[in-house]
N, C-alpha and C positions, 0 to 999 in steps of 0.2 A: 641380495640384501643381508648386510652382515650387520650384528649388534655390536655393543662396543665389547663384550667379552668374546667376541669372534666366532659366534654360534650362528648358522644359517637360520634365517626366518623363512617358515613354510609357506606356501600360497594360501592365502585365505580366501574364503568363499564371500559371495556378493553378500550374503546376509549378516554376515561379521561386519564387513565395511558398512553396510547400511545401517546396522546397530550402532556403531562407531560415530556414524556421520551424526544420526538422531539426537544421540545421548551429547554430542558436542554442541550441537544446537539448542539443547534443552538447558544447559547451563554454562555457569562463565567458569569452569574448570579450565586450568592450564592445560597446555598438549604435555607438558610433563607428568602431570597428575592424571590425563588419559592415559597416556603411554604406559604409567604403571598398572592402572586399572585394565588394560588390555594386554599386559604382558608384551610390549612391543617399545622400540625406541620413541622418543619423542617427536624426532624428524620423520618417521614412518607414519605416525599417527597423523600428523599435519598432512602429510602427502595424500594420504588415504582421504583425509576430510574435503580437501580441494577437489580431488578427483570425482568422489563420490557427488559432491555437490555441481560440478560441471555435467555430470551425467544427469542426474536428477534434472537440470535445466534443460537439456536436450530432449529427455523422456518425456517432459513436462509439455514441452511443444509440440512434440510428435504425435503425442495421445490426447493433444488438447485438453488436459486437466484445467487448467486456466483458458476458459473460451467463452468467446463474447456471445451474448444470447440471440438465438434467431428472432424473427419477428412474431413467429407463434407464440415461442417461449417468453418473450417480453409480454404479451397480451395476459400470459397467467401471471406474470410476477407482478404486473400494474394492480392486479386486484386485493394484491397483498397490503398494498401501500396505503397511507391515508391521505397522501397528497395526490391529487388527481394526474393521472398521466407519468407518473414517476415511476421508474423501475429499477434505478440503481443511485448510487452517489459517489462522488469523487472528492478526493483529497490528497494532501501530501502528507509523509511522516517522515521526519529526522530519524536518520539511523547514527547513532553515536560512533566514530571511528578514530582510530588513532591519526593525531595529525600529522598528515604527509609532510616529507621534508620539502617536496617540491609544489610550488603553488597553495601554500597553506592558506593564504589569504583567501583564495577562491572556494575552500572548503570550510570556512569558519562562518556558521550562521549568526543569526541575530541575537541569538541567545551566548553567543561568544565561545561555541564549541565546535569543533571539525564534525561535519557529518556529510552524509549522502543522502538525496531525499528518495523517497519510495513514492512514487505515485501511482496509486490505485483507485480502482473503481469495483464496488461490490453491491450485491443484490441484498434484500431484505434478508436472507437465510445466511448471510455473513460470507459467502463465497465470493472470490475475487474472479471477476471477468475480465480485467485488463489490468496488466501492472508494466510499470516501466521504473526503471531504477538506474542508480549511478550518477545522477546528477548532483554537482556539487552543491554544499549545504547555503551558500549565499545566493543561488539562484532563487528567482521568484517562481511561485506556485504557476502565476499566468505564462510566464515565460517558458516553464516547464512544458505546460499546457499545449502551448502552440508549437513546440519544437517535438512533442511526441506524437504516437500515431493515434492516439485516442482524436485529437481536432479533426485528424483524416477521416476517422471512423465517422464521428458526429455530421460530418459535413456530406459525407455520402449516404447512399441509400441503405444502410445497415440499420438506421433507425427510422422509423415511420414518423411523420410530422407530427403527428397527435401525441408522441412520447416524448420522453426529456429525461437526462439524469440529473441530480442536484449536486450544486457546490457552493460552497462557502463566498464572501465577498472579494475573495482574493482572484476569483475567476471572472472572466468576461461574460458578461449576459448574451446569450445565443438562443435562438429557438429550440435546440435540443439540449442546452445546458443552463439551466434557470437558478439563479443566484437570488439573494434575499434583498429588499432595497436598502438603499444606505440610508441610514439613520443620520439625519441631519438635525435631529430634534424637532422635525416637523411631521411626522409620519402622521397619517389618517388612522383610523381604527382599524379599516381594512387592512392597510399596508401591515401594520402592526401584528394583526391576526395571520397574515400571509407569512411574515418572517418566524412567528412561534411554529405554526404547522410546518413549515419548511425547516425548522433547526429541529424539531421533533423526528421529521422522517430522514433527515439527513445526518443522523445520530450513528445509522448503522455502519457507515466508514469507520467512524471514531470507535464504536464496540470492536470493528474486524481488526484493527490495528491494535486494540488493546488484548484481543483474545491471540493475535500472531506474537505480540512481545510477552504476554504470559506464558504462552507454550514453548516459544524459543527465545529463552532468555539471553541468549549469546546476541541476538540484535539490540541489546540495551547498550554494547559497548563492543565493537567489532574490533580487535586488537590484531589487525592483519596490515603486514607492510606492503603487500603486492596490492595496490589499487585496483589492478586489472581482475582480481579475483572476487573482490567484494559484490558485483552483480549477481553474481553467480550463487554466492552465499544467500544472498536475500532473497532471490528467485526460488531456490530451492526450499526455503523456509516457506513461501507461499504455496508452493505447490503441495508440499506436505499438510499445510492448513487446510486448502481444499481437499485433499484425500481424506484426511483426518475426519472433516465435516461429512463426506459423504457415510461415514460408517458410525461415529461416535461423537454426537453434538457436545457432550460434556458441559462445563460451565462457560461462561463468558469471561472469565478473569476477574480481576480487580479493576474497580472504576478507576483508581488513581494510575492506572496506567495510560489512559485516554489521552492524547495528545493535544487536544484544545477545548475550548469550552464550547459545549454542545449547544446551549442555548442562545449564548451571546453571539456566537461567531468567533471565529480568530481576529481578535482585535487588532494585532499587531500586524497585519498582513496590510499591504496597500488597497485601497477600494479599486474595483473594476472601475476603466476609464470610461467616459460618457459616450467616446466616440467608436467603442466597441458594442454599443446597445445599439442594434439595428432595429428598426420600426417593429418588425413582424415579432421579433422577441419580446419587446416592451409591451406590445398589443397582446400577446399570450400570455405574459405574465400578469397584466391588469385583467384580462378576463379569468384566469384562474382566481385571484383574488377577490374577484367580485362574487365567484361561486362558493367560496370558502365560507 
């Protein structure tokens, strides 16, 4: 590798590359600025960043840094939640990207900017236990859920029947995915209390997204031409997020980073369709509402 001046660049250590990657994720500096900071050409800084993000994504999967909890772990997590039987919360987060030259309309979301969606599940300690990303910004949360591995996980034996995760009104009501009652203006006091406690418990995922974007500010706007590189960048940030929480909790970032209204739910999202509400899920939700 040669610089513009023609001098040869020596090989760099893994520590150097990781430091550059973390710093790149942590701020919005251009690659020209990052190159000047590290004394390397802009193109090489960009190459190292993409390479390291790909490696972090592979290492994260191999070492299960983002790992679905076992049933035994689920029982321990449930005790920390205010909501009976809940051990995690799910939501989608829009990552602002540079408008792509192809299929731009697919990536423009309801707020009129191009994005990809990060669907994530986190426990009360704000650690991600499942992430899925790269989905076009125009895609609805319910559709992303159905096409992701999360729907397969919840349909299988990975979660026992008495446990469940919490989602907002964009998601379908299922026995292992509980959503709030749709507010048609005629909710009972029991249903309103259910929705309130549900929202309070579900806000963990909003806080996790706030913490993720607060630490890795590159996710506020990804100026990337190669869309295929975007998922690895986002997943690398999620892996570092979990790794940091294992050793240093720090602060939970600013509240204005939260992507949705915590108590009111995401009112811009479409409601769950009644056809998705199977009888066992309805009965389970009603039983919990009566006990709250």
